[in-house]
PyMOL CGO cylinders between C-alpha atoms (Angstrom):
from pymol import cmd
from pymol.cgo import CYLINDER

trace = [
    CYLINDER, 24.54, 19.52, 56.87, 28.14, 20.52, 56.55, 0.3, 1, 1, 1, 1, 1, 1,
    CYLINDER, 28.14, 20.52, 56.55, 29.39, 23.59, 58.45, 0.3, 1, 1, 1, 1, 1, 1,
    CYLINDER, 29.39, 23.59, 58.45, 32.93, 24.96, 58.79, 0.3, 1, 1, 1, 1, 1, 1,
    CYLINDER, 32.93, 24.96, 58.79, 34.61, 27.67, 61.08, 0.3, 1, 1, 1, 1, 1, 1,
    CYLINDER, 34.61, 27.67, 61.08, 37.37, 29.96, 59.77, 0.3, 1, 1, 1, 1, 1, 1,
    CYLINDER, 37.37, 29.96, 59.77, 39.34, 31.78, 62.41, 0.3, 1, 1, 1, 1, 1, 1,
    CYLINDER, 39.34, 31.78, 62.41, 42.06, 33.94, 63.21, 0.3, 1, 1, 1, 1, 1, 1,
    CYLINDER, 42.06, 33.94, 63.21, 44.31, 34.54, 66.31, 0.3, 1, 1, 1, 1, 1, 1,
    CYLINDER, 44.31, 34.54, 66.31, 46.07, 37.55, 67.56, 0.3, 1, 1, 1, 1, 1, 1,
    CYLINDER, 46.07, 37.55, 67.56, 48.25, 38.30, 70.73, 0.3, 1, 1, 1, 1, 1, 1,
    CYLINDER, 48.25, 38.30, 70.73, 50.06, 41.60, 71.56, 0.3, 1, 1, 1, 1, 1, 1,
    CYLINDER, 50.06, 41.60, 71.56, 52.69, 40.40, 73.79, 0.3, 1, 1, 1, 1, 1, 1,
    CYLINDER, 52.69, 40.40, 73.79, 56.50, 40.64, 73.10, 0.3, 1, 1, 1, 1, 1, 1,
    CYLINDER, 56.50, 40.64, 73.10, 57.29, 37.37, 74.88, 0.3, 1, 1, 1, 1, 1, 1,
    CYLINDER, 57.29, 37.37, 74.88, 54.40, 35.31, 73.41, 0.3, 1, 1, 1, 1, 1, 1,
    CYLINDER, 54.40, 35.31, 73.41, 53.77, 33.96, 69.77, 0.3, 1, 1, 1, 1, 1, 1,
    CYLINDER, 53.77, 33.96, 69.77, 50.86, 31.99, 68.69, 0.3, 1, 1, 1, 1, 1, 1,
    CYLINDER, 50.86, 31.99, 68.69, 51.05, 29.48, 65.95, 0.3, 1, 1, 1, 1, 1, 1,
    CYLINDER, 51.05, 29.48, 65.95, 49.00, 29.21, 63.57, 0.3, 1, 1, 1, 1, 1, 1,
    CYLINDER, 49.00, 29.21, 63.57, 47.60, 32.83, 63.33, 0.3, 1, 1, 1, 1, 1, 1,
    CYLINDER, 47.60, 32.83, 63.33, 44.64, 31.53, 61.34, 0.3, 1, 1, 1, 1, 1, 1,
    CYLINDER, 44.64, 31.53, 61.34, 42.92, 28.38, 60.42, 0.3, 1, 1, 1, 1, 1, 1,
    CYLINDER, 42.92, 28.38, 60.42, 39.83, 26.48, 59.13, 0.3, 1, 1, 1, 1, 1, 1,
    CYLINDER, 39.83, 26.48, 59.13, 37.95, 23.60, 61.02, 0.3, 1, 1, 1, 1, 1, 1,
    CYLINDER, 37.95, 23.60, 61.02, 35.09, 21.56, 59.81, 0.3, 1, 1, 1, 1, 1, 1,
    CYLINDER, 35.09, 21.56, 59.81, 34.59, 19.78, 63.27, 0.3, 1, 1, 1, 1, 1, 1,
    CYLINDER, 34.59, 19.78, 63.27, 38.42, 18.51, 63.85, 0.3, 1, 1, 1, 1, 1, 1,
    CYLINDER, 38.42, 18.51, 63.85, 40.32, 19.85, 66.80, 0.3, 1, 1, 1, 1, 1, 1,
    CYLINDER, 40.32, 19.85, 66.80, 43.09, 22.04, 65.72, 0.3, 1, 1, 1, 1, 1, 1,
    CYLINDER, 43.09, 22.04, 65.72, 46.27, 22.35, 67.88, 0.3, 1, 1, 1, 1, 1, 1,
    CYLINDER, 46.27, 22.35, 67.88, 47.18, 25.96, 68.80, 0.3, 1, 1, 1, 1, 1, 1,
    CYLINDER, 47.18, 25.96, 68.80, 50.82, 26.54, 69.90, 0.3, 1, 1, 1, 1, 1, 1,
    CYLINDER, 50.82, 26.54, 69.90, 51.98, 29.53, 72.05, 0.3, 1, 1, 1, 1, 1, 1,
    CYLINDER, 51.98, 29.53, 72.05, 55.80, 29.83, 71.98, 0.3, 1, 1, 1, 1, 1, 1,
    CYLINDER, 55.80, 29.83, 71.98, 57.06, 31.69, 75.29, 0.3, 1, 1, 1, 1, 1, 1,
    CYLINDER, 57.06, 31.69, 75.29, 60.20, 33.58, 75.51, 0.3, 1, 1, 1, 1, 1, 1,
    CYLINDER, 60.20, 33.58, 75.51, 61.15, 34.99, 78.89, 0.3, 1, 1, 1, 1, 1, 1,
    CYLINDER, 61.15, 34.99, 78.89, 64.48, 36.42, 77.74, 0.3, 1, 1, 1, 1, 1, 1,
    CYLINDER, 64.48, 36.42, 77.74, 64.64, 40.09, 79.18, 0.3, 1, 1, 1, 1, 1, 1,
    CYLINDER, 64.64, 40.09, 79.18, 61.67, 39.53, 81.59, 0.3, 1, 1, 1, 1, 1, 1,
    CYLINDER, 61.67, 39.53, 81.59, 62.24, 40.49, 85.19, 0.3, 1, 1, 1, 1, 1, 1,
    CYLINDER, 62.24, 40.49, 85.19, 60.96, 38.34, 87.96, 0.3, 1, 1, 1, 1, 1, 1,
    CYLINDER, 60.96, 38.34, 87.96, 57.20, 38.24, 88.30, 0.3, 1, 1, 1, 1, 1, 1,
    CYLINDER, 57.20, 38.24, 88.30, 53.96, 37.13, 86.76, 0.3, 1, 1, 1, 1, 1, 1,
    CYLINDER, 53.96, 37.13, 86.76, 52.94, 37.99, 83.20, 0.3, 1, 1, 1, 1, 1, 1,
    CYLINDER, 52.94, 37.99, 83.20, 49.71, 37.50, 81.37, 0.3, 1, 1, 1, 1, 1, 1,
    CYLINDER, 49.71, 37.50, 81.37, 49.19, 37.68, 77.57, 0.3, 1, 1, 1, 1, 1, 1,
    CYLINDER, 49.19, 37.68, 77.57, 45.78, 37.73, 76.48, 0.3, 1, 1, 1, 1, 1, 1,
    CYLINDER, 45.78, 37.73, 76.48, 44.93, 35.88, 72.97, 0.3, 1, 1, 1, 1, 1, 1,
    CYLINDER, 44.93, 35.88, 72.97, 42.02, 36.90, 70.94, 0.3, 1, 1, 1, 1, 1, 1,
    CYLINDER, 42.02, 36.90, 70.94, 40.21, 34.43, 68.58, 0.3, 1, 1, 1, 1, 1, 1,
    CYLINDER, 40.21, 34.43, 68.58, 37.85, 36.01, 65.96, 0.3, 1, 1, 1, 1, 1, 1,
    CYLINDER, 37.85, 36.01, 65.96, 35.73, 33.47, 63.71, 0.3, 1, 1, 1, 1, 1, 1,
    CYLINDER, 35.73, 33.47, 63.71, 32.67, 33.40, 61.64, 0.3, 1, 1, 1, 1, 1, 1,
    CYLINDER, 32.67, 33.40, 61.64, 30.88, 31.47, 64.59, 0.3, 1, 1, 1, 1, 1, 1,
    CYLINDER, 30.88, 31.47, 64.59, 31.93, 34.15, 67.27, 0.3, 1, 1, 1, 1, 1, 1,
    CYLINDER, 31.93, 34.15, 67.27, 34.88, 35.61, 69.03, 0.3, 1, 1, 1, 1, 1, 1,
    CYLINDER, 34.88, 35.61, 69.03, 36.51, 34.76, 72.08, 0.3, 1, 1, 1, 1, 1, 1,
    CYLINDER, 36.51, 34.76, 72.08, 39.38, 35.49, 74.65, 0.3, 1, 1, 1, 1, 1, 1,
    CYLINDER, 39.38, 35.49, 74.65, 41.98, 33.17, 76.59, 0.3, 1, 1, 1, 1, 1, 1,
    CYLINDER, 41.98, 33.17, 76.59, 44.91, 34.14, 78.49, 0.3, 1, 1, 1, 1, 1, 1,
    CYLINDER, 44.91, 34.14, 78.49, 48.54, 32.64, 78.80, 0.3, 1, 1, 1, 1, 1, 1,
    CYLINDER, 48.54, 32.64, 78.80, 50.11, 33.25, 82.22, 0.3, 1, 1, 1, 1, 1, 1,
    CYLINDER, 50.11, 33.25, 82.22, 53.81, 32.87, 82.83, 0.3, 1, 1, 1, 1, 1, 1,
    CYLINDER, 53.81, 32.87, 82.83, 55.61, 33.03, 86.11, 0.3, 1, 1, 1, 1, 1, 1,
    CYLINDER, 55.61, 33.03, 86.11, 59.13, 34.20, 85.82, 0.3, 1, 1, 1, 1, 1, 1,
    CYLINDER, 59.13, 34.20, 85.82, 61.56, 33.50, 88.87, 0.3, 1, 1, 1, 1, 1, 1,
    CYLINDER, 61.56, 33.50, 88.87, 65.17, 35.06, 89.21, 0.3, 1, 1, 1, 1, 1, 1,
    CYLINDER, 65.17, 35.06, 89.21, 66.84, 32.01, 90.84, 0.3, 1, 1, 1, 1, 1, 1,
    CYLINDER, 66.84, 32.01, 90.84, 70.70, 31.98, 91.22, 0.3, 1, 1, 1, 1, 1, 1,
    CYLINDER, 70.70, 31.98, 91.22, 70.64, 29.38, 93.79, 0.3, 1, 1, 1, 1, 1, 1,
    CYLINDER, 70.64, 29.38, 93.79, 71.48, 25.94, 92.66, 0.3, 1, 1, 1, 1, 1, 1,
    CYLINDER, 71.48, 25.94, 92.66, 68.79, 23.07, 93.64, 0.3, 1, 1, 1, 1, 1, 1,
    CYLINDER, 68.79, 23.07, 93.64, 69.42, 20.48, 96.22, 0.3, 1, 1, 1, 1, 1, 1,
    CYLINDER, 69.42, 20.48, 96.22, 70.21, 17.10, 94.78, 0.3, 1, 1, 1, 1, 1, 1,
    CYLINDER, 70.21, 17.10, 94.78, 70.79, 14.08, 97.01, 0.3, 1, 1, 1, 1, 1, 1,
    CYLINDER, 70.79, 14.08, 97.01, 71.40, 10.43, 96.36, 0.3, 1, 1, 1, 1, 1, 1,
    CYLINDER, 71.40, 10.43, 96.36, 68.68, 8.33, 98.13, 0.3, 1, 1, 1, 1, 1, 1,
    CYLINDER, 68.68, 8.33, 98.13, 70.12, 5.07, 96.61, 0.3, 1, 1, 1, 1, 1, 1,
    CYLINDER, 70.12, 5.07, 96.61, 72.77, 3.65, 97.14, 0.3, 1, 1, 1, 1, 1, 1,
    CYLINDER, 72.77, 3.65, 97.14, 73.39, 4.95, 100.48, 0.3, 1, 1, 1, 1, 1, 1,
    CYLINDER, 73.39, 4.95, 100.48, 76.93, 5.71, 101.49, 0.3, 1, 1, 1, 1, 1, 1,
    CYLINDER, 76.93, 5.71, 101.49, 78.61, 2.91, 103.05, 0.3, 1, 1, 1, 1, 1, 1,
    CYLINDER, 78.61, 2.91, 103.05, 76.39, 0.11, 102.25, 0.3, 1, 1, 1, 1, 1, 1,
    CYLINDER, 76.39, 0.11, 102.25, 76.72, -3.19, 100.29, 0.3, 1, 1, 1, 1, 1, 1,
    CYLINDER, 76.72, -3.19, 100.29, 74.52, -3.89, 97.62, 0.3, 1, 1, 1, 1, 1, 1,
    CYLINDER, 74.52, -3.89, 97.62, 73.91, -7.09, 95.52, 0.3, 1, 1, 1, 1, 1, 1,
    CYLINDER, 73.91, -7.09, 95.52, 71.49, -6.86, 92.47, 0.3, 1, 1, 1, 1, 1, 1,
    CYLINDER, 71.49, -6.86, 92.47, 70.00, -3.87, 93.75, 0.3, 1, 1, 1, 1, 1, 1,
    CYLINDER, 70.00, -3.87, 93.75, 69.33, -5.21, 97.29, 0.3, 1, 1, 1, 1, 1, 1,
    CYLINDER, 69.33, -5.21, 97.29, 70.61, -3.36, 100.44, 0.3, 1, 1, 1, 1, 1, 1,
    CYLINDER, 70.61, -3.36, 100.44, 72.42, -5.85, 102.52, 0.3, 1, 1, 1, 1, 1, 1,
    CYLINDER, 72.42, -5.85, 102.52, 74.54, -4.48, 105.05, 0.3, 1, 1, 1, 1, 1, 1,
    CYLINDER, 74.54, -4.48, 105.05, 76.39, -1.36, 106.35, 0.3, 1, 1, 1, 1, 1, 1,
    CYLINDER, 76.39, -1.36, 106.35, 79.93, -1.75, 105.77, 0.3, 1, 1, 1, 1, 1, 1,
    CYLINDER, 79.93, -1.75, 105.77, 81.77, 1.35, 106.59, 0.3, 1, 1, 1, 1, 1, 1,
    CYLINDER, 81.77, 1.35, 106.59, 82.47, 4.69, 104.45, 0.3, 1, 1, 1, 1, 1, 1,
    CYLINDER, 82.47, 4.69, 104.45, 82.51, 3.15, 101.19, 0.3, 1, 1, 1, 1, 1, 1,
    CYLINDER, 82.51, 3.15, 101.19, 79.45, 1.98, 98.99, 0.3, 1, 1, 1, 1, 1, 1,
    CYLINDER, 79.45, 1.98, 98.99, 79.83, -1.25, 96.97, 0.3, 1, 1, 1, 1, 1, 1,
    CYLINDER, 79.83, -1.25, 96.97, 77.56, -2.39, 94.40, 0.3, 1, 1, 1, 1, 1, 1,
    CYLINDER, 77.56, -2.39, 94.40, 77.82, -5.76, 92.89, 0.3, 1, 1, 1, 1, 1, 1,
    CYLINDER, 77.82, -5.76, 92.89, 75.41, -6.33, 89.90, 0.3, 1, 1, 1, 1, 1, 1,
    CYLINDER, 75.41, -6.33, 89.90, 72.83, -3.99, 88.76, 0.3, 1, 1, 1, 1, 1, 1,
    CYLINDER, 72.83, -3.99, 88.76, 71.15, -1.05, 90.82, 0.3, 1, 1, 1, 1, 1, 1,
    CYLINDER, 71.15, -1.05, 90.82, 68.63, 1.55, 89.93, 0.3, 1, 1, 1, 1, 1, 1,
    CYLINDER, 68.63, 1.55, 89.93, 70.14, 4.78, 91.29, 0.3, 1, 1, 1, 1, 1, 1,
    CYLINDER, 70.14, 4.78, 91.29, 67.61, 7.08, 93.02, 0.3, 1, 1, 1, 1, 1, 1,
    CYLINDER, 67.61, 7.08, 93.02, 67.73, 10.72, 93.73, 0.3, 1, 1, 1, 1, 1, 1,
    CYLINDER, 67.73, 10.72, 93.73, 65.77, 13.55, 95.35, 0.3, 1, 1, 1, 1, 1, 1,
    CYLINDER, 65.77, 13.55, 95.35, 66.02, 17.22, 93.75, 0.3, 1, 1, 1, 1, 1, 1,
    CYLINDER, 66.02, 17.22, 93.75, 64.12, 20.16, 94.89, 0.3, 1, 1, 1, 1, 1, 1,
    CYLINDER, 64.12, 20.16, 94.89, 64.33, 24.06, 94.51, 0.3, 1, 1, 1, 1, 1, 1,
    CYLINDER, 64.33, 24.06, 94.51, 62.77, 26.68, 96.55, 0.3, 1, 1, 1, 1, 1, 1,
    CYLINDER, 62.77, 26.68, 96.55, 61.82, 28.94, 93.66, 0.3, 1, 1, 1, 1, 1, 1,
    CYLINDER, 61.82, 28.94, 93.66, 61.48, 26.80, 90.68, 0.3, 1, 1, 1, 1, 1, 1,
    CYLINDER, 61.48, 26.80, 90.68, 60.70, 23.18, 89.60, 0.3, 1, 1, 1, 1, 1, 1,
    CYLINDER, 60.70, 23.18, 89.60, 63.41, 20.88, 88.65, 0.3, 1, 1, 1, 1, 1, 1,
    CYLINDER, 63.41, 20.88, 88.65, 62.72, 19.41, 85.24, 0.3, 1, 1, 1, 1, 1, 1,
    CYLINDER, 62.72, 19.41, 85.24, 65.54, 16.63, 85.30, 0.3, 1, 1, 1, 1, 1, 1,
    CYLINDER, 65.54, 16.63, 85.30, 68.64, 15.27, 86.98, 0.3, 1, 1, 1, 1, 1, 1,
    CYLINDER, 68.64, 15.27, 86.98, 71.29, 13.88, 84.78, 0.3, 1, 1, 1, 1, 1, 1,
    CYLINDER, 71.29, 13.88, 84.78, 73.74, 11.32, 86.26, 0.3, 1, 1, 1, 1, 1, 1,
    CYLINDER, 73.74, 11.32, 86.26, 77.22, 10.90, 84.36, 0.3, 1, 1, 1, 1, 1, 1,
    CYLINDER, 77.22, 10.90, 84.36, 79.18, 7.70, 85.16, 0.3, 1, 1, 1, 1, 1, 1,
    CYLINDER, 79.18, 7.70, 85.16, 82.79, 7.39, 84.22, 0.3, 1, 1, 1, 1, 1, 1,
]
cmd.load_cgo(trace, "trace")
């Protein structure tokens, strides 16, 4: 027996857009993408209901977004290499004063945190 589902999706939020808005499935999983644009939203939590209508029944799911008004930069600290130490091929050998010396290769380690939002990435530029 072969069956198929035809569906449509609908949202009514200015900051969310669902793709695709309709589809057809005969058993495979379909990806539904929700684009979020927080431009112009004030700090707070926002929810957007998304309705699914199909020939097999209807449903509802909710997308929730938290917007943080964060003007304080994150705290970033270098964990390795430590200031004032001698490193050879990534191994910490001894404290030598105020200048860090690295001979060979080293993996730089950093810690980054923010009190309101997540830190997605830290970029280090050498040169």
